[in-house]
C-alpha positions in Angstrom: 0.0 0.0 0.0 1.1 3.6 -0.6 1.1 4.4 3.1 3.3 1.3 3.8 0.7 -0.4 5.9 0.1 -4.1 5.3 -3.0 -5.1 3.4 -5.7 -7.3 4.9 -5.7 -10.7 3.1 -9.2 -10.0 1.8 -8.6 -6.5 0.6 -9.5 -7.5 -3.0 -12.7 -9.3 -2.1 -15.9 -7.3 -2.4 -17.0 -6.4 1.1 -20.4 -8.2 1.2 -19.5 -10.9 3.7 -19.2 -10.6 7.5 -16.8 -13.5 7.8 -15.8 -15.4 10.9 -12.1 -15.1 11.6 -11.4 -18.7 10.4 -10.0 -20.5 7.4 -9.9 -24.2 6.8 -7.5 -26.4 4.9 -9.2 -29.8 5.0 -12.2 -31.7 6.2 -13.3 -35.3 6.8 -16.8 -36.4 7.8 -18.1 -33.9 10.3 -14.7 -32.4 11.1 -12.9 -29.4 9.7 -9.2 -28.6 10.3 -8.3 -24.9 10.4 -5.2 -23.4 8.9 -4.1 -22.9 12.6 -4.3 -26.6 13.2 -7.5 -26.6 15.3 -10.2 -29.2 14.8 -13.9 -28.2 14.7 -17.1 -30.1 14.8 -19.0 -28.8 11.8 -22.7 -28.3 12.3 -23.0 -25.9 9.4 -21.9 -28.2 6.6 -21.4 -25.4 4.1 -25.0 -24.2 5.0 -26.6 -27.6 4.5 -24.5 -28.4 1.5 -22.0 -31.1 2.6 -24.8 -33.5 3.5 -22.6 -36.6 3.1 -19.7 -35.1 5.0 -16.5 -33.6 4.0 -14.3 -35.4 1.4 -16.9 -38.2 1.0 -14.9 -40.9 -0.7 -17.7 -41.8 -3.2 -18.1 -38.2 -4.3 -14.4 -37.7 -4.5 -14.1 -40.9 -6.7 -16.9 -39.7 -9.0 -15.3 -36.2 -9.3 -11.9 -37.7 -10.2 -13.2 -40.2 -12.7 -15.2 -37.6 -14.6 -12.5 -35.0 -14.3 -10.2 -37.2 -16.2 -12.7 -37.6 -19.1 -14.9 -34.5 -19.7 -15.7 -31.4 -17.8 -17.9 -29.2 -20.0 -19.4 -29.1 -23.4 -22.5 -26.8 -22.9 -26.2 -27.6 -23.5 -25.7 -27.4 -27.3 -25.3 -31.1 -27.1 -26.8 -34.0 -25.3 -25.2 -34.8 -21.9 -25.9 -38.4 -20.9 -25.0 -37.9 -17.3 -27.6 -35.1 -17.2 -30.2 -37.4 -18.6 -29.4 -40.1 -16.1 -29.6 -37.7 -13.1 -32.9 -36.3 -14.4 -34.3 -39.8 -14.6 -33.3 -40.6 -11.1 -34.8 -37.4 -9.7 -38.1 -37.9 -11.6 -38.3 -41.5 -10.4 -38.0 -40.4 -6.8 -40.4 -37.4 -6.9 -43.6 -35.9 -8.4 -41.6 -34.4 -11.3 -41.6 -35.3 -15.0 -38.9 -32.9 -16.3 -35.8 -31.2 -14.9 -33.8 -28.1 -15.6 -30.3 -28.2 -14.2 -28.5 -25.1 -12.8 -25.4 -24.2 -10.9 -27.1 -23.0 -7.7 -30.3 -22.8 -5.8 -30.8 -19.2 -6.8 -30.8 -20.1 -10.4 -33.2 -22.9 -9.7 -35.6 -20.4 -8.2 -35.2 -18.1 -11.2 -36.2 -21.0 -13.5 -39.2 -21.8 -11.2 -40.5 -18.3 -11.3 -40.2 -18.1 -15.1 -41.8 -21.5 -15.5 -44.8 -20.5 -13.5 -45.4 -17.3 -15.4 -44.8 -18.9 -18.7 -47.3 -21.7 -17.8 -50.1 -19.1 -17.5 -49.1 -17.3 -20.7 -49.2 -20.6 -22.5 -52.7 -21.1 -21.2 -53.8 -17.7 -22.6 -53.7 -15.9 -19.2 -50.6 -13.7 -19.4 -52.1 -11.4 -16.8 -51.4 -14.1 -14.2 -48.0 -12.9 -13.0 -48.3 -12.5 -9.2 -46.1 -14.7 -7.1 -47.0 -15.0 -3.4 -44.2 -15.5 -1.0 -43.9 -15.4 2.8 -42.4 -13.3 5.5 -39.0 -14.7 6.7 -38.4 -16.6 3.4 -35.1 -16.8 1.6 -35.0 -17.8 -2.0 -31.6 -16.5 -3.1 -29.8 -13.3 -4.0 -30.7 -12.6 -7.6 -33.1 -9.7 -8.4 -36.2 -11.9 -8.9 -35.3 -14.1 -5.9 -34.9 -11.2 -3.4 -38.2 -9.8 -4.7 -39.9 -13.2 -4.1 -38.5 -13.3 -0.6 -39.4 -9.7 0.2 -36.7 -9.2 2.9 -36.4 -5.4 3.1 -32.7 -5.5 3.9 -32.0 -7.4 0.7 -34.0 -5.0 -1.5 -32.6 -1.7 -0.1 -30.7 0.4 -2.6 -31.4 -1.8 -5.6 -34.0 0.4 -7.2 -37.8 -0.2 -7.4 -39.3 -3.5 -6.5 -40.3 -5.8 -9.3 -44.0 -5.9 -10.0 -45.9 -9.1 -9.3 -44.5 -10.1 -6.0 -46.6 -10.3 -2.8 -45.5 -11.2 0.7 -47.8 -12.6 3.4 -47.3 -13.8 7.0 -45.8 -17.3 7.2 -48.4 -20.0 8.0 -51.5 -17.7 7.8 -53.8 -19.7 5.6 -56.7 -17.3 5.8 -54.5 -14.4 4.6 -53.3 -16.6 1.8 -56.8 -17.4 0.6 -57.8 -13.8 0.7 -54.7 -12.7 -1.3 -55.3 -15.1 -4.3 -57.0 -13.4 -7.2 -57.3 -13.4 -11.0 -53.7 -12.3 -11.5 -52.1 -14.8 -9.1 -49.7 -17.2 -10.9 -47.9 -19.1 -8.1 -47.2 -19.6 -4.4 -43.5 -20.1 -3.5 -42.7 -21.4 0.0 -40.1 -23.4 2.0 -41.8 -26.3 3.8 -39.2 -25.7 6.4 -37.7 -22.2 6.5 -33.9 -22.1 6.8 -32.6 -18.5 6.9 -36.0 -17.3 8.3 -35.5 -19.1 11.6 -36.2 -22.8 11.1 -40.0 -22.6 11.1 -41.8 -25.5 9.6 -45.2 -26.0 8.1 -47.2 -28.9 9.5 -48.5 -31.8 7.3 -52.0 -30.3 7.7 -50.8 -26.9 6.4 -49.0 -28.5 3.5 -52.1 -30.5 2.5 -54.3 -27.4 2.7 -51.8 -25.5 0.6 -52.0 -28.1 -2.2 -55.8 -28.2 -2.0 -56.0 -24.4 -2.3 -53.8 -24.3 -5.3 -55.9 -27.0 -7.0 -59.1 -24.9 -6.3 -57.7 -21.7 -7.7 -55.4 -22.9 -10.6 -52.4 -21.4 -8.9 -49.1 -23.3 -9.2 -47.4 -24.5 -6.1 -43.6 -24.0 -5.9 -41.6 -25.5 -3.1 -38.1 -24.2 -2.3 -36.5 -27.3 -0.8 -33.0 -26.1 -1.5 -32.1 -26.3 2.2 -34.7 -28.6 3.7 -34.8 -31.2 0.9 -32.7 -34.2 -0.1 -32.9 -36.0 3.3 -32.4 -33.2 5.7 -35.8 -33.7 7.4 -35.6 -37.5 7.4 -37.6 -37.9 4.2 -36.1 -37.4 0.8 -38.2 -34.2 0.6 -40.0 -32.3 3.4 -43.3 -32.2 1.5 -43.4 -36.0 1.8 -44.3 -35.7 5.5 -47.8 -34.7 4.3 -50.3 -37.0 2.7 -51.2 -35.1 -0.5 -48.9 -32.0 -0.8 -46.8 -32.6 -3.9 -45.9 -29.4 -5.7 -46.1 -28.4 -9.4 -42.5 -27.1 -9.3 -39.7 -27.6 -6.9 -36.2 -26.0 -6.5 -33.3 -28.1 -5.1 -29.6 -27.6 -4.8 -27.1 -27.7 -1.8 -27.0 -31.4 -0.9 -27.6 -32.4 -4.6 -23.9 -32.0 -5.3 -22.6 -32.7 -1.7 -20.4 -29.6 -2.0 -20.1 -29.4 -5.8 -22.2 -26.5 -7.2 -25.3 -28.0 -8.8 -29.0 -27.1 -8.6 -32.2 -28.2 -10.3 -35.7 -27.0 -11.0 -38.2 -29.9 -11.1 -41.6 -29.7 -12.6 -44.6 -31.7 -13.9 -45.1 -31.8 -17.7 -48.1 -29.6 -17.3 -46.4 -26.9 -15.2 -43.5 -26.8 -17.7 -45.7 -26.6 -20.8 -44.5 -23.1 -21.6 -40.8 -23.9 -21.3 -40.2 -24.5 -25.0 -37.0 -24.1 -27.0 -35.3 -20.8 -26.3 -37.4 -20.0 -23.2 -34.6 -20.5 -20.8 -31.0 -21.8 -20.8 -27.6 -22.1 -19.0 -24.1 -22.4 -20.2 -22.7 -24.4 -17.2 -25.9 -25.9 -15.8 -25.9 -29.6 -16.0 -22.3 -30.0 -17.0 -20.8 -33.5 -17.0 -18.6 -32.9 -14.0 -21.5 -31.6 -11.8 -23.8 -34.4 -13.0 -21.3 -37.1 -12.2 -21.1 -35.9 -8.6 -24.8 -35.4 -8.5 -25.4 -39.0 -9.5 -23.0 -40.3 -6.8 -24.7 -38.0 -4.2 -28.3 -39.1 -5.1 -27.3 -42.7 -4.9 -26.4 -42.1 -1.2 -29.1 -39.6 -0.3 -31.9 -41.9 -1.5 -30.8 -44.9 0.6 -33.5 -45.8 3.2 -30.9 -46.5 5.8 -29.5 -43.0 5.5 -33.0 -41.4 5.9 -33.7 -43.7 8.9 -30.4 -42.6 10.4 -31.4 -38.9 10.0 -34.6 -39.6 11.8 -32.8 -41.3 14.6 -30.2 -38.6 15.1 -32.8 -35.9 14.8 -34.9 -37.6 17.5 -31.8 -37.6 19.7 -31.1 -33.9 19.0 -34.7 -33.0 19.7 -34.8 -34.7 23.0 -31.4 -33.4 24.2 -31.9 -29.8 23.0 -35.3 -29.6 24.6 -33.6 -30.6 27.8 -31.0 -28.0 27.3 -33.7 -25.4 26.8 -35.4 -26.5 30.0 -32.1 -26.1 31.9 -31.2 -22.7 30.4 -34.5 -20.8 30.0 -32.6 -17.5 30.0 -30.6 -18.6 27.0 -32.8 -20.8 24.7 -36.4 -19.6 24.1 -37.5 -22.3 21.7 -36.3 -25.4 19.8 -37.5 -25.3 16.2 -37.1 -27.0 12.8 -37.5 -30.5 11.5 -35.0 -33.4 11.1 -31.5 -32.1 11.0 -32.6 -28.6 10.1 -32.6 -27.4 13.8 -33.2 -23.9 15.1 -32.6 -22.5 18.5 -34.4 -19.2 19.1 -32.2 -17.4 21.6 -32.6 -14.7 24.2 -28.9 -13.5 23.9 -27.6 -12.2 20.6 -27.2 -15.1 18.2 -24.0 -13.7 16.7 -22.4 -13.6 20.1 -23.6 -17.2 20.8 -22.0 -18.4 17.5 -18.7 -16.8 18.5 -18.8 -18.6 21.9 -19.6 -21.8 20.0 -16.5 -21.3 17.9 -14.5 -21.0 21.1 -15.8 -24.5 21.9 -14.7 -25.7 18.5 -18.3 -26.0 17.3 -19.5 -24.4 14.1 -23.2 -23.4 13.9 -25.0 -21.1 11.5 -27.0 -18.0 12.1 -30.7 -17.4 11.2 -33.5 -14.9 11.3 -35.6 -14.2 14.3 -32.4 -14.3 16.5 -31.9 -18.0 15.9 -28.9 -20.2 15.4 -29.1 -23.3 13.2 -27.6 -26.7 13.4 -27.2 -28.1 9.9 -24.8 -31.0 10.4 -23.9 -33.5 7.7 -26.6 -36.2 7.5 -24.0 -38.8 8.4 -23.3 -37.4 11.8 -23.3 -40.1 14.5 -25.1 -40.2 17.8 -21.7 -39.8 19.5 -21.0 -36.7 17.4 -24.4 -35.3 18.1 -23.8 -35.9 21.8 -20.5 -34.0 21.5 -22.4 -31.1 19.8 -24.9 -30.9 22.6 -22.2 -31.0 25.2 -20.4 -28.1 23.5 -23.7 -26.2 23.3 -24.2 -26.7 27.0 -20.8 -25.2 27.8 -21.8 -22.2 25.6 -25.1 -21.8 27.6 -23.1 -22.0 30.9 -20.8 -19.2 29.6 -23.8 -17.1 28.6 -25.5 -17.5 32.0 -22.3 -16.8 33.8 -21.8 -13.5 31.8 -25.4 -12.5 32.4 -25.0 -13.0 36.2 -21.7 -11.1 36.3 
């Protein structure tokens, strides 16, 4: 620098992240090793991305094998690995067709365009309104932040896009009243992630599906964070009896750490997505598809889903006990499966920092929550270790409050 002062290592990184003062050099399973040599229990998993743990040998093998053959050709040509993964996802879900992306945000963009295009194809181009919900998070692109409606994500970016409506989360009567002749779709997370780990009940999900059937509105689920095994079912909507969507966005766990997302849809919902209506240069590239195929092989195994339900039950019991013992620290235990939220009384950022002191990594969340999003392969012993570390954090918080 001109003044002779040393530069910060992240001087040339755009200043949009409030990063924790940590860097990691390797990971294995649910552990991360920092560049300082410390070992952390990872209950963030790249924000629910590393669902099969760090350096999963099956994913590593798939990446290496494909990397030695072909990385990228673009969607000008057929991509057999893409066709294979699409077939696997359709066989496991409600969907008939898939569009592959590089991220969850891009999957949301595709879903929003698909919904509006559906109504245009039906001769109702005026049906453009997309209803979202308070506390939701659908990504950082311009359409996605408008669908989410979080004021802090919209500030300074010019006027809001037309056709986006936000309602209170879980208020079915308000939703019924909001649907009108220009409504195209409802977009919702069956279990909110960033919004504070709030979940819809099976009854609410079934009612949502019935309402969409009655009104001709398309139902879009954002299962980017809560899907692919995190709740103990392959997808969170499967906890309900009759709540399958018309369109669904997935990503995160689909690549187990490699960037890949997808927009799933029924043939009917995707009727407007004809040649030239949408596209992607990188989406569905052979490298991503090879890893996705290896990941879906593991994520769909009944024994893994049963394991998630077992560990989630243990966490639920132990964390409820923790909340009972520390009522001045934990106000509520939320979430579903291994998407766990703790609504706190002290500041959640301070709580996360204290957890890092205990070599435990947890994520933040809205409504002053912290989230536990461990790899789905976390063992009961590792879950016990996480609870023990959280108890020490609660002890520290209580001690400071009493001082």
